[in-house]
C-alpha positions as CSV (number, residue, x, y, z in Angstrom):
1,X,0.0,0.0,0.0
2,X,2.8,2.4,0.8
3,X,4.2,2.5,-2.6
4,X,0.8,3.0,-4.2
5,X,0.1,6.0,-2.0
6,X,3.4,7.6,-3.0
7,X,3.1,6.7,-6.6
8,X,-0.3,8.5,-6.8
9,X,1.2,11.6,-5.1
10,X,4.1,11.6,-7.5
11,X,2.1,11.1,-10.7
12,X,-0.4,13.8,-9.7
13,X,2.2,16.4,-8.7
14,X,2.6,17.6,-12.3
15,X,-1.1,18.2,-12.6
16,X,-1.8,19.7,-9.2
17,X,-0.2,22.5,-7.3
18,X,0.7,20.9,-3.9
19,X,1.1,22.9,-0.7
20,X,4.2,21.1,0.5
21,X,3.3,21.7,4.1
22,X,0.0,19.7,3.6
23,X,1.9,17.0,1.8
24,X,4.3,16.5,4.7
25,X,1.4,16.6,7.2
26,X,-0.4,13.9,5.1
27,X,2.8,11.9,5.0
28,X,3.3,12.1,8.8
29,X,-0.4,11.1,9.3
30,X,0.0,8.1,6.9
31,X,3.3,6.9,8.5
32,X,1.6,7.2,11.9
33,X,-1.3,4.9,11.0
34,X,-1.3,1.6,13.0
35,X,-1.2,-0.6,9.9
36,X,0.0,-4.2,9.6
37,X,2.2,-4.2,6.6
38,X,3.1,-7.3,4.4
39,X,6.4,-7.7,2.6
40,X,5.8,-7.4,-1.1
41,X,8.7,-9.6,-2.0
42,X,6.7,-12.6,-1.0
43,X,4.0,-11.7,-3.5
44,X,6.1,-11.1,-6.6
45,X,6.0,-14.6,-7.9
46,X,2.2,-14.7,-7.8
47,X,1.9,-11.2,-9.2
48,X,4.2,-12.2,-12.1
49,X,1.8,-15.1,-12.9
50,X,-1.1,-12.7,-13.1
51,X,0.6,-10.3,-15.5
52,X,-1.5,-11.2,-18.5
53,X,-4.8,-10.6,-16.7
54,X,-4.3,-7.5,-14.5
55,X,-2.0,-4.6,-14.1
56,X,1.1,-4.9,-11.9
57,X,-0.6,-2.8,-9.2
58,X,-3.7,-5.0,-9.2
59,X,-1.7,-8.1,-9.3
60,X,0.1,-7.2,-6.1
61,X,-3.3,-6.6,-4.4
62,X,-4.7,-9.9,-5.8
63,X,-1.6,-11.8,-4.6
64,X,-2.0,-10.2,-1.1
65,X,-5.7,-11.1,-0.9
66,X,-4.9,-14.6,-1.9
67,X,-2.1,-14.9,0.6
68,X,-4.5,-13.7,3.3
69,X,-7.4,-15.8,2.0
70,X,-9.4,-12.5,1.9
71,X,-12.0,-11.5,-0.7
72,X,-11.0,-9.0,-3.4
73,X,-13.2,-5.9,-3.2
74,X,-12.9,-3.1,-5.8
75,X,-14.8,-0.1,-7.1
76,X,-12.8,-0.2,-10.3
77,X,-15.3,-1.5,-12.9
78,X,-12.8,-2.7,-15.5
79,X,-10.8,-4.6,-12.8
80,X,-14.0,-6.2,-11.5
81,X,-14.7,-7.7,-14.9
82,X,-11.2,-9.1,-15.5
83,X,-10.9,-12.8,-14.7
84,X,-8.1,-13.8,-12.3
85,X,-7.0,-17.3,-13.1
86,X,-4.6,-19.9,-11.9
87,X,-5.3,-19.9,-8.2
88,X,-2.0,-20.6,-6.4
89,X,-1.6,-24.1,-5.0
90,X,-1.0,-24.4,-1.3
């Protein structure tokens, strides 16, 4: 999740005028959240196998959901219609 947040901030900086004070406040708030983070290196093999069906960003979330045996919930209409195949073996 961390890299997704930062990627979105970086890709939007050209289009939006950021008040850097607010950016640093938001960053401090984000870092201070009590989140349980998962190492993304463990998910790369599964994400690679999904490369033909979903974007790399979506593949990482799918791989994490599978590892946690959690449902995948999205508001992204195109992603919700894409099949995710080849469930990993346990």
